[in-house]
Biotite code that builds the C-alpha atoms (Angstrom):
import biotite.structure as struc

atoms = struc.array([
    struc.Atom([-18.383, 75.382, -1.724], chain_id="A", res_id=1, res_name="UNK", atom_name="CA", element="C"),
    struc.Atom([-20.939, 72.481, -1.821], chain_id="A", res_id=2, res_name="UNK", atom_name="CA", element="C"),
    struc.Atom([-20.438, 72.344, -5.571], chain_id="A", res_id=3, res_name="UNK", atom_name="CA", element="C"),
    struc.Atom([-16.702, 71.661, -5.168], chain_id="A", res_id=4, res_name="UNK", atom_name="CA", element="C"),
    struc.Atom([-17.271, 68.890, -2.583], chain_id="A", res_id=5, res_name="UNK", atom_name="CA", element="C"),
    struc.Atom([-19.720, 67.209, -4.912], chain_id="A", res_id=6, res_name="UNK", atom_name="CA", element="C"),
    struc.Atom([-17.223, 67.417, -7.750], chain_id="A", res_id=7, res_name="UNK", atom_name="CA", element="C"),
    struc.Atom([-14.433, 65.959, -5.585], chain_id="A", res_id=8, res_name="UNK", atom_name="CA", element="C"),
    struc.Atom([-16.754, 63.133, -4.473], chain_id="A", res_id=9, res_name="UNK", atom_name="CA", element="C"),
    struc.Atom([-17.537, 62.301, -8.104], chain_id="A", res_id=10, res_name="UNK", atom_name="CA", element="C"),
    struc.Atom([-13.853, 62.224, -9.016], chain_id="A", res_id=11, res_name="UNK", atom_name="CA", element="C"),
    struc.Atom([-13.110, 59.907, -6.087], chain_id="A", res_id=12, res_name="UNK", atom_name="CA", element="C"),
    struc.Atom([-16.092, 57.690, -6.973], chain_id="A", res_id=13, res_name="UNK", atom_name="CA", element="C"),
    struc.Atom([-15.132, 57.418, -10.649], chain_id="A", res_id=14, res_name="UNK", atom_name="CA", element="C"),
    struc.Atom([-11.508, 56.742, -9.684], chain_id="A", res_id=15, res_name="UNK", atom_name="CA", element="C"),
    struc.Atom([-12.620, 53.959, -7.334], chain_id="A", res_id=16, res_name="UNK", atom_name="CA", element="C"),
    struc.Atom([-14.824, 52.428, -10.068], chain_id="A", res_id=17, res_name="UNK", atom_name="CA", element="C"),
    struc.Atom([-11.983, 52.697, -12.626], chain_id="A", res_id=18, res_name="UNK", atom_name="CA", element="C"),
    struc.Atom([-9.497, 51.058, -10.250], chain_id="A", res_id=19, res_name="UNK", atom_name="CA", element="C"),
    struc.Atom([-12.029, 48.303, -9.480], chain_id="A", res_id=20, res_name="UNK", atom_name="CA", element="C"),
    struc.Atom([-12.524, 47.618, -13.209], chain_id="A", res_id=21, res_name="UNK", atom_name="CA", element="C"),
    struc.Atom([-8.758, 47.492, -13.769], chain_id="A", res_id=22, res_name="UNK", atom_name="CA", element="C"),
    struc.Atom([-8.422, 45.092, -10.832], chain_id="A", res_id=23, res_name="UNK", atom_name="CA", element="C"),
    struc.Atom([-11.161, 42.890, -12.329], chain_id="A", res_id=24, res_name="UNK", atom_name="CA", element="C"),
    struc.Atom([-9.356, 42.857, -15.709], chain_id="A", res_id=25, res_name="UNK", atom_name="CA", element="C"),
    struc.Atom([-6.067, 41.868, -14.053], chain_id="A", res_id=26, res_name="UNK", atom_name="CA", element="C"),
    struc.Atom([-7.845, 39.149, -12.052], chain_id="A", res_id=27, res_name="UNK", atom_name="CA", element="C"),
    struc.Atom([-9.474, 37.705, -15.192], chain_id="A", res_id=28, res_name="UNK", atom_name="CA", element="C"),
    struc.Atom([-6.125, 37.787, -17.048], chain_id="A", res_id=29, res_name="UNK", atom_name="CA", element="C"),
    struc.Atom([-4.302, 36.051, -14.178], chain_id="A", res_id=30, res_name="UNK", atom_name="CA", element="C"),
    struc.Atom([-7.013, 33.406, -13.954], chain_id="A", res_id=31, res_name="UNK", atom_name="CA", element="C"),
    struc.Atom([-6.667, 32.760, -17.691], chain_id="A", res_id=32, res_name="UNK", atom_name="CA", element="C"),
    struc.Atom([-2.900, 32.378, -17.333], chain_id="A", res_id=33, res_name="UNK", atom_name="CA", element="C"),
    struc.Atom([-3.270, 29.974, -14.389], chain_id="A", res_id=34, res_name="UNK", atom_name="CA", element="C"),
    struc.Atom([-5.823, 27.918, -16.347], chain_id="A", res_id=35, res_name="UNK", atom_name="CA", element="C"),
    struc.Atom([-3.488, 27.767, -19.362], chain_id="A", res_id=36, res_name="UNK", atom_name="CA", element="C"),
    struc.Atom([-0.543, 26.762, -17.145], chain_id="A", res_id=37, res_name="UNK", atom_name="CA", element="C"),
    struc.Atom([-2.587, 23.941, -15.598], chain_id="A", res_id=38, res_name="UNK", atom_name="CA", element="C"),
    struc.Atom([-3.470, 22.573, -19.041], chain_id="A", res_id=39, res_name="UNK", atom_name="CA", element="C"),
    struc.Atom([0.115, 22.816, -20.265], chain_id="A", res_id=40, res_name="UNK", atom_name="CA", element="C"),
    struc.Atom([1.395, 20.989, -17.176], chain_id="A", res_id=41, res_name="UNK", atom_name="CA", element="C"),
    struc.Atom([-0.441, 17.813, -18.232], chain_id="A", res_id=42, res_name="UNK", atom_name="CA", element="C"),
    struc.Atom([-0.012, 18.113, -22.001], chain_id="A", res_id=43, res_name="UNK", atom_name="CA", element="C"),
    struc.Atom([0.605, 14.732, -23.690], chain_id="A", res_id=44, res_name="UNK", atom_name="CA", element="C"),
    struc.Atom([2.523, 14.533, -26.960], chain_id="A", res_id=45, res_name="UNK", atom_name="CA", element="C"),
    struc.Atom([2.427, 11.207, -28.770], chain_id="A", res_id=46, res_name="UNK", atom_name="CA", element="C"),
    struc.Atom([4.910, 10.553, -31.554], chain_id="A", res_id=47, res_name="UNK", atom_name="CA", element="C"),
    struc.Atom([5.304, 7.539, -33.813], chain_id="A", res_id=48, res_name="UNK", atom_name="CA", element="C"),
    struc.Atom([8.616, 6.639, -35.369], chain_id="A", res_id=49, res_name="UNK", atom_name="CA", element="C"),
    struc.Atom([11.053, 3.818, -35.757], chain_id="A", res_id=50, res_name="UNK", atom_name="CA", element="C"),
    struc.Atom([14.132, 2.736, -33.914], chain_id="A", res_id=51, res_name="UNK", atom_name="CA", element="C"),
    struc.Atom([16.995, 0.524, -34.958], chain_id="A", res_id=52, res_name="UNK", atom_name="CA", element="C"),
    struc.Atom([16.357, 1.032, -38.677], chain_id="A", res_id=53, res_name="UNK", atom_name="CA", element="C"),
    struc.Atom([18.585, -1.287, -40.676], chain_id="A", res_id=54, res_name="UNK", atom_name="CA", element="C"),
    struc.Atom([19.401, -3.501, -37.706], chain_id="A", res_id=55, res_name="UNK", atom_name="CA", element="C"),
    struc.Atom([17.945, -6.701, -36.309], chain_id="A", res_id=56, res_name="UNK", atom_name="CA", element="C"),
    struc.Atom([16.265, -4.600, -33.567], chain_id="A", res_id=57, res_name="UNK", atom_name="CA", element="C"),
    struc.Atom([14.126, -2.586, -35.992], chain_id="A", res_id=58, res_name="UNK", atom_name="CA", element="C"),
    struc.Atom([10.870, -1.453, -34.354], chain_id="A", res_id=59, res_name="UNK", atom_name="CA", element="C"),
    struc.Atom([7.919, 0.855, -34.879], chain_id="A", res_id=60, res_name="UNK", atom_name="CA", element="C"),
    struc.Atom([7.550, 2.792, -31.620], chain_id="A", res_id=61, res_name="UNK", atom_name="CA", element="C"),
    struc.Atom([5.116, 5.245, -30.091], chain_id="A", res_id=62, res_name="UNK", atom_name="CA", element="C"),
    struc.Atom([6.364, 7.562, -27.368], chain_id="A", res_id=63, res_name="UNK", atom_name="CA", element="C"),
    struc.Atom([4.671, 10.108, -25.140], chain_id="A", res_id=64, res_name="UNK", atom_name="CA", element="C"),
    struc.Atom([7.213, 12.923, -25.085], chain_id="A", res_id=65, res_name="UNK", atom_name="CA", element="C"),
    struc.Atom([4.826, 15.263, -23.276], chain_id="A", res_id=66, res_name="UNK", atom_name="CA", element="C"),
    struc.Atom([4.511, 16.016, -19.575], chain_id="A", res_id=67, res_name="UNK", atom_name="CA", element="C"),
    struc.Atom([1.121, 14.398, -18.992], chain_id="A", res_id=68, res_name="UNK", atom_name="CA", element="C"),
    struc.Atom([-0.614, 11.109, -19.761], chain_id="A", res_id=69, res_name="UNK", atom_name="CA", element="C"),
    struc.Atom([-2.251, 10.425, -23.121], chain_id="A", res_id=70, res_name="UNK", atom_name="CA", element="C"),
    struc.Atom([-5.553, 8.560, -23.082], chain_id="A", res_id=71, res_name="UNK", atom_name="CA", element="C"),
    struc.Atom([-6.201, 6.691, -26.332], chain_id="A", res_id=72, res_name="UNK", atom_name="CA", element="C"),
    struc.Atom([-9.682, 7.323, -27.757], chain_id="A", res_id=73, res_name="UNK", atom_name="CA", element="C"),
    struc.Atom([-9.481, 5.500, -31.077], chain_id="A", res_id=74, res_name="UNK", atom_name="CA", element="C"),
    struc.Atom([-7.054, 3.681, -33.339], chain_id="A", res_id=75, res_name="UNK", atom_name="CA", element="C"),
    struc.Atom([-7.839, 3.274, -37.036], chain_id="A", res_id=76, res_name="UNK", atom_name="CA", element="C"),
    struc.Atom([-6.064, 1.965, -40.089], chain_id="A", res_id=77, res_name="UNK", atom_name="CA", element="C"),
    struc.Atom([-6.889, 3.235, -43.576], chain_id="A", res_id=78, res_name="UNK", atom_name="CA", element="C"),
    struc.Atom([-6.023, 0.750, -46.279], chain_id="A", res_id=79, res_name="UNK", atom_name="CA", element="C"),
    struc.Atom([-7.136, 0.545, -49.897], chain_id="A", res_id=80, res_name="UNK", atom_name="CA", element="C"),
    struc.Atom([-9.999, 2.994, -49.354], chain_id="A", res_id=81, res_name="UNK", atom_name="CA", element="C"),
    struc.Atom([-11.346, 1.216, -46.274], chain_id="A", res_id=82, res_name="UNK", atom_name="CA", element="C"),
    struc.Atom([-11.136, 2.125, -42.593], chain_id="A", res_id=83, res_name="UNK", atom_name="CA", element="C"),
    struc.Atom([-10.475, -0.536, -39.964], chain_id="A", res_id=84, res_name="UNK", atom_name="CA", element="C"),
    struc.Atom([-11.100, 0.166, -36.261], chain_id="A", res_id=85, res_name="UNK", atom_name="CA", element="C"),
    struc.Atom([-8.068, -1.703, -34.982], chain_id="A", res_id=86, res_name="UNK", atom_name="CA", element="C"),
    struc.Atom([-4.438, -1.180, -34.165], chain_id="A", res_id=87, res_name="UNK", atom_name="CA", element="C"),
    struc.Atom([-1.527, -1.907, -36.487], chain_id="A", res_id=88, res_name="UNK", atom_name="CA", element="C"),
    struc.Atom([-0.567, -5.403, -35.239], chain_id="A", res_id=89, res_name="UNK", atom_name="CA", element="C"),
    struc.Atom([-4.180, -6.641, -35.363], chain_id="A", res_id=90, res_name="UNK", atom_name="CA", element="C"),
    struc.Atom([-4.665, -5.184, -38.831], chain_id="A", res_id=91, res_name="UNK", atom_name="CA", element="C"),
    struc.Atom([-1.465, -6.722, -40.223], chain_id="A", res_id=92, res_name="UNK", atom_name="CA", element="C"),
    struc.Atom([-2.300, -10.183, -38.899], chain_id="A", res_id=93, res_name="UNK", atom_name="CA", element="C"),
    struc.Atom([-5.997, -10.116, -39.880], chain_id="A", res_id=94, res_name="UNK", atom_name="CA", element="C"),
    struc.Atom([-6.033, -8.274, -43.210], chain_id="A", res_id=95, res_name="UNK", atom_name="CA", element="C"),
    struc.Atom([-2.683, -8.733, -44.932], chain_id="A", res_id=96, res_name="UNK", atom_name="CA", element="C"),
    struc.Atom([-0.248, -11.504, -45.624], chain_id="A", res_id=97, res_name="UNK", atom_name="CA", element="C"),
    struc.Atom([2.715, -9.120, -45.720], chain_id="A", res_id=98, res_name="UNK", atom_name="CA", element="C"),
    struc.Atom([4.175, -10.220, -42.386], chain_id="A", res_id=99, res_name="UNK", atom_name="CA", element="C"),
    struc.Atom([3.457, -13.956, -42.496], chain_id="A", res_id=100, res_name="UNK", atom_name="CA", element="C"),
    struc.Atom([7.137, -14.740, -42.884], chain_id="A", res_id=101, res_name="UNK", atom_name="CA", element="C"),
    struc.Atom([8.308, -12.201, -40.273], chain_id="A", res_id=102, res_name="UNK", atom_name="CA", element="C"),
    struc.Atom([8.971, -12.958, -36.621], chain_id="A", res_id=103, res_name="UNK", atom_name="CA", element="C"),
    struc.Atom([7.534, -10.081, -34.580], chain_id="A", res_id=104, res_name="UNK", atom_name="CA", element="C"),
    struc.Atom([6.865, -8.986, -31.048], chain_id="A", res_id=105, res_name="UNK", atom_name="CA", element="C"),
    struc.Atom([4.048, -6.458, -30.724], chain_id="A", res_id=106, res_name="UNK", atom_name="CA", element="C"),
    struc.Atom([2.049, -4.314, -28.325], chain_id="A", res_id=107, res_name="UNK", atom_name="CA", element="C"),
    struc.Atom([-1.600, -3.613, -28.932], chain_id="A", res_id=108, res_name="UNK", atom_name="CA", element="C"),
    struc.Atom([-2.943, -0.083, -28.554], chain_id="A", res_id=109, res_name="UNK", atom_name="CA", element="C"),
    struc.Atom([-6.617, 0.176, -27.700], chain_id="A", res_id=110, res_name="UNK", atom_name="CA", element="C"),
    struc.Atom([-9.206, 2.796, -26.729], chain_id="A", res_id=111, res_name="UNK", atom_name="CA", element="C"),
    struc.Atom([-9.062, 3.666, -23.055], chain_id="A", res_id=112, res_name="UNK", atom_name="CA", element="C"),
    struc.Atom([-5.383, 2.789, -22.777], chain_id="A", res_id=113, res_name="UNK", atom_name="CA", element="C"),
    struc.Atom([-3.288, 5.319, -20.873], chain_id="A", res_id=114, res_name="UNK", atom_name="CA", element="C"),
    struc.Atom([0.228, 6.106, -22.089], chain_id="A", res_id=115, res_name="UNK", atom_name="CA", element="C"),
    struc.Atom([2.101, 7.829, -19.232], chain_id="A", res_id=116, res_name="UNK", atom_name="CA", element="C"),
    struc.Atom([4.460, 10.725, -19.900], chain_id="A", res_id=117, res_name="UNK", atom_name="CA", element="C"),
    struc.Atom([7.900, 9.471, -20.884], chain_id="A", res_id=118, res_name="UNK", atom_name="CA", element="C"),
    struc.Atom([6.626, 5.999, -21.848], chain_id="A", res_id=119, res_name="UNK", atom_name="CA", element="C"),
    struc.Atom([7.725, 4.329, -25.066], chain_id="A", res_id=120, res_name="UNK", atom_name="CA", element="C"),
    struc.Atom([5.637, 1.513, -26.560], chain_id="A", res_id=121, res_name="UNK", atom_name="CA", element="C"),
    struc.Atom([7.100, -0.786, -29.192], chain_id="A", res_id=122, res_name="UNK", atom_name="CA", element="C"),
    struc.Atom([4.118, -1.307, -31.464], chain_id="A", res_id=123, res_name="UNK", atom_name="CA", element="C"),
    struc.Atom([5.942, -3.799, -33.695], chain_id="A", res_id=124, res_name="UNK", atom_name="CA", element="C"),
    struc.Atom([9.460, -5.137, -33.321], chain_id="A", res_id=125, res_name="UNK", atom_name="CA", element="C"),
    struc.Atom([11.362, -7.567, -35.499], chain_id="A", res_id=126, res_name="UNK", atom_name="CA", element="C"),
    struc.Atom([13.031, -10.380, -33.592], chain_id="A", res_id=127, res_name="UNK", atom_name="CA", element="C"),
    struc.Atom([15.785, -12.718, -34.590], chain_id="A", res_id=128, res_name="UNK", atom_name="CA", element="C"),
    struc.Atom([18.327, -11.823, -37.216], chain_id="A", res_id=129, res_name="UNK", atom_name="CA", element="C"),
    struc.Atom([19.064, -9.113, -39.784], chain_id="A", res_id=130, res_name="UNK", atom_name="CA", element="C"),
    struc.Atom([17.272, -11.069, -42.512], chain_id="A", res_id=131, res_name="UNK", atom_name="CA", element="C"),
    struc.Atom([14.049, -11.071, -40.494], chain_id="A", res_id=132, res_name="UNK", atom_name="CA", element="C"),
    struc.Atom([14.367, -7.320, -39.880], chain_id="A", res_id=133, res_name="UNK", atom_name="CA", element="C"),
    struc.Atom([14.897, -6.776, -43.601], chain_id="A", res_id=134, res_name="UNK", atom_name="CA", element="C"),
    struc.Atom([11.717, -8.746, -44.433], chain_id="A", res_id=135, res_name="UNK", atom_name="CA", element="C"),
    struc.Atom([9.849, -6.613, -41.868], chain_id="A", res_id=136, res_name="UNK", atom_name="CA", element="C"),
    struc.Atom([11.195, -3.375, -43.376], chain_id="A", res_id=137, res_name="UNK", atom_name="CA", element="C"),
    struc.Atom([10.220, -4.490, -46.879], chain_id="A", res_id=138, res_name="UNK", atom_name="CA", element="C"),
    struc.Atom([6.723, -5.491, -45.737], chain_id="A", res_id=139, res_name="UNK", atom_name="CA", element="C"),
    struc.Atom([6.148, -2.084, -44.121], chain_id="A", res_id=140, res_name="UNK", atom_name="CA", element="C"),
    struc.Atom([7.494, -0.285, -47.196], chain_id="A", res_id=141, res_name="UNK", atom_name="CA", element="C"),
    struc.Atom([5.161, -2.295, -49.406], chain_id="A", res_id=142, res_name="UNK", atom_name="CA", element="C"),
    struc.Atom([2.186, -1.323, -47.241], chain_id="A", res_id=143, res_name="UNK", atom_name="CA", element="C"),
    struc.Atom([3.133, 2.378, -47.267], chain_id="A", res_id=144, res_name="UNK", atom_name="CA", element="C"),
    struc.Atom([3.242, 2.255, -51.072], chain_id="A", res_id=145, res_name="UNK", atom_name="CA", element="C"),
    struc.Atom([-0.386, 1.053, -51.073], chain_id="A", res_id=146, res_name="UNK", atom_name="CA", element="C"),
    struc.Atom([-1.472, 4.151, -49.109], chain_id="A", res_id=147, res_name="UNK", atom_name="CA", element="C"),
    struc.Atom([-1.850, 2.440, -45.767], chain_id="A", res_id=148, res_name="UNK", atom_name="CA", element="C"),
    struc.Atom([-2.080, 4.940, -42.907], chain_id="A", res_id=149, res_name="UNK", atom_name="CA", element="C"),
    struc.Atom([-2.687, 4.787, -39.177], chain_id="A", res_id=150, res_name="UNK", atom_name="CA", element="C"),
    struc.Atom([-4.706, 7.320, -37.178], chain_id="A", res_id=151, res_name="UNK", atom_name="CA", element="C"),
    struc.Atom([-4.672, 7.639, -33.395], chain_id="A", res_id=152, res_name="UNK", atom_name="CA", element="C"),
    struc.Atom([-6.941, 10.050, -31.542], chain_id="A", res_id=153, res_name="UNK", atom_name="CA", element="C"),
    struc.Atom([-5.962, 10.709, -27.942], chain_id="A", res_id=154, res_name="UNK", atom_name="CA", element="C"),
    struc.Atom([-6.805, 13.177, -25.188], chain_id="A", res_id=155, res_name="UNK", atom_name="CA", element="C"),
    struc.Atom([-5.389, 14.750, -22.078], chain_id="A", res_id=156, res_name="UNK", atom_name="CA", element="C"),
    struc.Atom([-6.953, 14.526, -18.632], chain_id="A", res_id=157, res_name="UNK", atom_name="CA", element="C"),
    struc.Atom([-8.577, 17.923, -19.397], chain_id="A", res_id=158, res_name="UNK", atom_name="CA", element="C"),
    struc.Atom([-10.383, 16.383, -22.414], chain_id="A", res_id=159, res_name="UNK", atom_name="CA", element="C"),
    struc.Atom([-8.277, 18.222, -25.006], chain_id="A", res_id=160, res_name="UNK", atom_name="CA", element="C"),
    struc.Atom([-7.996, 16.007, -28.091], chain_id="A", res_id=161, res_name="UNK", atom_name="CA", element="C"),
    struc.Atom([-5.312, 15.420, -30.740], chain_id="A", res_id=162, res_name="UNK", atom_name="CA", element="C"),
    struc.Atom([-5.000, 13.297, -33.836], chain_id="A", res_id=163, res_name="UNK", atom_name="CA", element="C"),
    struc.Atom([-1.782, 11.588, -34.850], chain_id="A", res_id=164, res_name="UNK", atom_name="CA", element="C"),
    struc.Atom([-1.387, 10.117, -38.325], chain_id="A", res_id=165, res_name="UNK", atom_name="CA", element="C"),
    struc.Atom([1.416, 8.413, -40.133], chain_id="A", res_id=166, res_name="UNK", atom_name="CA", element="C"),
    struc.Atom([1.548, 11.317, -42.578], chain_id="A", res_id=167, res_name="UNK", atom_name="CA", element="C"),
    struc.Atom([2.349, 13.923, -39.925], chain_id="A", res_id=168, res_name="UNK", atom_name="CA", element="C"),
    struc.Atom([5.018, 13.573, -37.240], chain_id="A", res_id=169, res_name="UNK", atom_name="CA", element="C"),
    struc.Atom([3.292, 16.302, -35.209], chain_id="A", res_id=170, res_name="UNK", atom_name="CA", element="C"),
    struc.Atom([-0.118, 15.705, -33.602], chain_id="A", res_id=171, res_name="UNK", atom_name="CA", element="C"),
    struc.Atom([-2.893, 18.081, -34.690], chain_id="A", res_id=172, res_name="UNK", atom_name="CA", element="C"),
    struc.Atom([-5.365, 19.440, -32.156], chain_id="A", res_id=173, res_name="UNK", atom_name="CA", element="C"),
    struc.Atom([-8.955, 18.316, -32.704], chain_id="A", res_id=174, res_name="UNK", atom_name="CA", element="C"),
    struc.Atom([-11.603, 20.912, -31.906], chain_id="A", res_id=175, res_name="UNK", atom_name="CA", element="C"),
])
């Protein structure tokens, strides 16, 4: 009889250990899901595009379509094989003469700037009439033909980082 009690005790002990290990696995999995949900609940998603194309209200805009704020880390312009650490309006005014004859309103984007979820920033906007907007469109097209590109690196409040370039409408995660 003592042999049977010992065997029953072992079965109960191993069952308790097995159940404890399963509980630990479920706990770790749930914690991972909660952590992922927290990160997704503050995920920024910057997009650059244009609005009012072909009209006097033509603008280059950046919008945070995500659910959390985007914190700008760096803004760079690549032009003719060189990299400039500045935003698009500053670059256009300091390093080209393409927009000298264009009336513009602009917003600077700089490192440390926070773009809240749902916020749209007009980076460059033509003002005035259709002729001015047409000059602006032609100037931008001319710059794109010379391989000008803009790169914005931004992060979430959890320090996850993304890069947005003019070549890709979708931000790419930076490791």
